[in-house]
C-alpha positions as CSV (number, residue, x, y, z in Angstrom):
1,X,-17.6,-4.7,-7.8
2,X,-18.3,-4.9,-4.7
3,X,-20.1,-8.9,-4.5
4,X,-20.7,-8.9,-0.6
5,X,-20.7,-6.7,1.9
6,X,-20.7,-8.3,5.7
7,X,-20.7,-5.3,8.9
8,X,-18.0,-7.1,10.9
9,X,-17.4,-6.1,15.1
10,X,-15.2,-2.4,15.4
11,X,-13.2,-1.1,18.3
12,X,-14.5,2.3,16.7
13,X,-18.1,3.2,18.0
14,X,-18.0,6.1,15.3
15,X,-16.0,3.3,11.9
16,X,-18.5,0.4,10.4
17,X,-15.5,-2.4,9.3
18,X,-16.8,-4.5,7.1
19,X,-15.2,-6.8,4.9
20,X,-15.6,-6.7,1.2
21,X,-15.2,-9.2,-1.3
22,X,-14.8,-8.1,-4.9
23,X,-13.5,-9.4,-8.7
24,X,-10.0,-8.5,-9.7
25,X,-9.0,-10.5,-12.7
26,X,-12.0,-12.3,-12.5
27,X,-10.8,-13.6,-8.4
28,X,-13.1,-13.3,-6.0
29,X,-10.9,-11.3,-3.5
30,X,-11.5,-9.8,0.1
31,X,-10.9,-7.6,2.2
32,X,-11.2,-4.6,4.8
33,X,-13.6,-1.7,4.4
34,X,-14.3,1.0,7.2
35,X,-16.5,4.4,6.4
36,X,-17.2,7.1,9.4
37,X,-20.4,7.2,10.7
38,X,-22.8,10.1,8.9
39,X,-20.5,11.1,7.3
40,X,-19.8,11.8,3.3
41,X,-17.9,13.2,0.6
42,X,-14.6,11.9,2.1
43,X,-11.2,11.1,0.9
44,X,-10.8,7.5,0.0
45,X,-7.3,6.0,1.1
46,X,-6.5,2.6,0.3
47,X,-3.9,0.3,2.3
48,X,-1.3,-2.2,0.8
49,X,-0.1,-4.9,3.6
50,X,3.0,-5.7,3.7
51,X,4.3,-9.9,3.8
52,X,2.8,-12.4,2.7
53,X,-0.3,-14.6,3.1
54,X,-0.8,-14.6,7.7
55,X,2.1,-12.6,7.6
56,X,1.5,-8.9,7.7
57,X,-1.6,-9.3,7.7
58,X,-4.5,-6.7,7.2
59,X,-5.0,-5.5,11.4
60,X,-8.4,-3.5,12.5
61,X,-7.3,-1.3,14.0
62,X,-5.1,0.1,11.5
63,X,-7.5,0.4,9.2
64,X,-9.2,2.4,12.1
65,X,-6.5,4.9,12.8
66,X,-6.6,6.0,9.0
67,X,-10.5,5.9,8.3
68,X,-10.8,8.2,12.3
69,X,-8.5,11.4,10.2
70,X,-11.8,11.2,8.0
71,X,-10.8,8.5,5.2
72,X,-13.3,5.7,4.2
73,X,-10.3,2.8,3.7
74,X,-10.1,-0.1,1.9
75,X,-6.6,-2.8,2.5
76,X,-7.1,-5.4,0.4
77,X,-6.0,-9.2,2.2
78,X,-4.9,-10.3,-1.7
79,X,-5.4,-13.3,-3.7
80,X,-6.1,-15.9,-1.9
81,X,-6.4,-14.9,1.4
82,X,-9.3,-15.2,3.9
83,X,-10.8,-17.1,1.9
84,X,-10.3,-15.1,-1.2
85,X,-9.3,-16.9,-4.8
86,X,-6.7,-17.8,-6.0
87,X,-2.7,-17.1,-4.5
88,X,-0.3,-14.4,-4.0
89,X,2.7,-13.7,-6.0
90,X,4.3,-11.5,-4.2
91,X,3.9,-8.2,-6.4
92,X,3.1,-10.1,-9.6
93,X,-0.2,-10.8,-10.6
94,X,-1.5,-10.1,-7.1
95,X,-0.6,-6.0,-8.0
96,X,-3.8,-5.8,-9.5
97,X,-6.1,-6.6,-6.3
98,X,-4.4,-3.2,-5.4
99,X,-4.8,-1.7,-8.5
100,X,-8.7,-3.0,-8.5
101,X,-8.9,-1.9,-5.0
102,X,-8.9,1.4,-5.8
103,X,-10.9,2.0,-8.6
104,X,-13.7,-0.5,-5.8
105,X,-12.5,3.7,-3.6
106,X,-13.0,5.9,-6.8
107,X,-16.9,3.9,-6.7
108,X,-17.4,4.4,-3.1
109,X,-20.6,6.5,-2.4
110,X,-19.1,8.2,0.5
111,X,-16.0,9.2,-1.3
112,X,-15.4,12.7,-3.1
113,X,-13.1,12.2,-6.3
114,X,-12.3,15.7,-6.0
115,X,-10.8,15.5,-2.4
116,X,-8.8,12.5,-4.0
117,X,-7.9,9.2,-3.5
118,X,-4.5,7.6,-1.4
119,X,-2.8,4.9,-1.2
120,X,-0.1,4.5,1.7
121,X,1.8,1.1,0.9
122,X,3.3,-0.2,4.3
123,X,6.8,-2.9,4.1
124,X,5.9,-5.0,0.9
125,X,2.7,-2.8,0.1
126,X,4.8,0.0,-0.6
127,X,5.9,-2.1,-4.1
128,X,2.1,-2.3,-4.2
129,X,1.6,0.8,-3.7
130,X,3.8,2.8,-5.8
131,X,3.0,0.5,-9.3
132,X,-0.7,1.5,-8.4
133,X,0.8,4.9,-8.3
134,X,1.7,4.0,-12.0
135,X,-1.8,2.3,-13.0
136,X,-3.5,5.1,-11.8
137,X,-2.1,8.3,-12.3
138,X,-4.7,10.3,-11.5
139,X,-4.0,9.0,-7.2
140,X,-3.4,12.1,-5.5
141,X,-1.0,10.4,-3.7
142,X,0.8,7.4,-2.3
143,X,2.9,7.2,0.3
144,X,5.7,4.4,0.9
145,X,6.4,3.4,4.6
146,X,9.0,1.5,4.7
147,X,8.3,0.0,1.4
148,X,10.6,-2.1,-0.4
149,X,10.7,-1.2,-4.2
150,X,14.0,-3.3,-5.0
151,X,12.6,-6.8,-5.3
152,X,16.2,-8.2,-5.9
153,X,18.0,-6.0,-3.5
154,X,15.0,-7.8,-0.9
155,X,16.3,-11.0,-2.3
156,X,19.3,-9.9,-1.6
157,X,18.9,-9.1,2.3
158,X,16.4,-11.3,3.0
159,X,17.7,-14.5,3.1
160,X,15.1,-15.5,5.3
161,X,12.4,-14.7,2.4
162,X,15.0,-16.7,-0.4
163,X,12.7,-19.9,0.3
164,X,9.2,-18.1,-0.3
165,X,10.6,-15.6,-3.1
166,X,12.2,-18.8,-4.7
167,X,8.7,-20.7,-4.4
168,X,5.9,-18.1,-5.1
169,X,7.7,-16.0,-7.8
170,X,9.6,-19.0,-9.6
171,X,13.9,-19.1,-9.3
172,X,16.3,-16.8,-7.9
173,X,17.0,-13.5,-9.4
174,X,19.9,-14.8,-11.5
175,X,18.2,-17.2,-13.7
176,X,14.8,-15.5,-13.7
177,X,15.3,-11.9,-13.8
178,X,13.3,-10.4,-15.5
179,X,10.4,-11.9,-12.9
180,X,12.0,-9.8,-10.6
181,X,12.1,-7.1,-13.1
182,X,8.8,-6.6,-13.9
183,X,7.9,-6.5,-10.3
184,X,10.3,-3.9,-9.2
185,X,8.9,0.0,-10.5
186,X,11.7,1.8,-10.0
187,X,12.2,2.3,-14.5
188,X,8.8,3.0,-14.4
189,X,9.1,6.0,-11.8
190,X,9.3,8.3,-14.6
191,X,5.0,7.6,-15.8
192,X,4.6,8.2,-12.1
193,X,2.2,11.5,-10.8
194,X,1.0,11.2,-8.1
195,X,2.4,13.4,-4.9
196,X,4.9,10.7,-3.1
197,X,5.3,10.7,0.8
198,X,8.4,8.2,2.1
199,X,8.7,7.7,5.7
200,X,11.3,4.9,7.0
201,X,12.9,4.2,9.5
202,X,16.8,4.2,9.5
203,X,17.5,1.5,11.0
204,X,14.8,-1.2,9.8
205,X,15.9,-5.0,9.5
206,X,14.1,-5.9,7.6
207,X,13.4,-3.4,4.8
208,X,17.1,-1.2,4.1
209,X,17.0,2.7,3.6
210,X,19.1,1.6,0.4
211,X,15.2,1.2,-0.6
212,X,14.5,4.7,-0.3
213,X,17.9,5.9,-2.1
214,X,17.1,4.1,-5.3
215,X,13.7,4.9,-5.2
216,X,14.5,8.5,-5.1
217,X,17.3,7.9,-7.5
218,X,14.7,6.7,-10.0
219,X,12.6,10.2,-9.5
220,X,12.8,12.3,-12.2
221,X,14.3,15.5,-11.8
222,X,10.3,16.8,-13.0
223,X,8.8,15.8,-10.5
224,X,11.4,15.9,-6.8
225,X,9.1,19.0,-6.0
226,X,6.1,16.7,-5.4
227,X,8.8,14.2,-3.1
228,X,9.0,14.2,0.6
229,X,10.5,12.5,2.5
230,X,10.7,11.9,5.7
231,X,13.5,9.6,7.5
232,X,13.7,8.5,11.3
233,X,17.2,7.4,12.1
234,X,16.4,5.0,15.6
235,X,13.4,4.0,14.1
236,X,13.4,0.3,12.9
237,X,10.8,-1.7,10.8
238,X,7.7,-1.2,13.0
239,X,7.3,2.5,15.1
240,X,7.3,2.9,18.8
241,X,3.4,2.2,19.0
242,X,3.1,6.5,20.0
243,X,5.5,8.1,17.3
244,X,4.1,6.0,14.9
245,X,0.1,7.3,15.5
246,X,1.6,10.9,16.0
247,X,3.2,10.3,11.9
248,X,0.6,8.5,10.6
249,X,-1.4,11.8,11.6
250,X,0.9,14.2,10.3
251,X,0.8,12.1,7.3
252,X,-2.9,11.6,6.6
253,X,-2.3,16.3,7.2
254,X,0.0,15.7,4.2
255,X,-1.9,13.6,1.8
256,X,-5.2,16.4,2.4
257,X,-2.8,19.5,1.9
258,X,-1.4,18.0,-1.3
259,X,-3.3,19.8,-4.1
260,X,-4.7,18.0,-7.7
261,X,-2.0,19.1,-10.9
């Protein structure tokens, strides 16, 4: 699936960074890959960014943080970004850039599938992560960090995003409810099999905690035991750096302790 892999500068001497070009639905899509040096038989981690286009773009420092916890990490830029083909459509067809990124990790020579492949989605990436967990039930875990779970709720809450959403999705949720419903995974959570970790700041000004409650309401009783929720009452969309780093380490430990069903 990889058609080009180019080494790029890394802020860590222990981790190699690469820009990877791969195929997703016939399009050349680009992402950032982090490989711990000298380590094999590692778990994989698919990191799904938030935002759209240049807003919320993948940051090498964040990818290095996860790789430093002992993961091979891949973070798609999504189609149409950084020279990739196609156009983002806000969790429409571009969700397959995440799903194909998962498949890319499954084939990586340093990744031991027995140790699991995990998915982390931040902000808009949360809804992409949930869909990837549905499409790839072999995922060991999904972490939804300050993540969007309901696209209509996002339209209602984010007045500043409405113009973009109408342009990208093709209209409002009142005119085209099916376009927003097909982007929202809540009604499909009965098919969701991975372990689920929900991390959220209760004072998030971009993705309200209502997204968490909507998600938890749609998890079947039989799957509740695989779900863990960490709500932080004083944090906003972006956690303070030191606290964020500490929570990331704890989340990485949680992932490694999840068991294959």
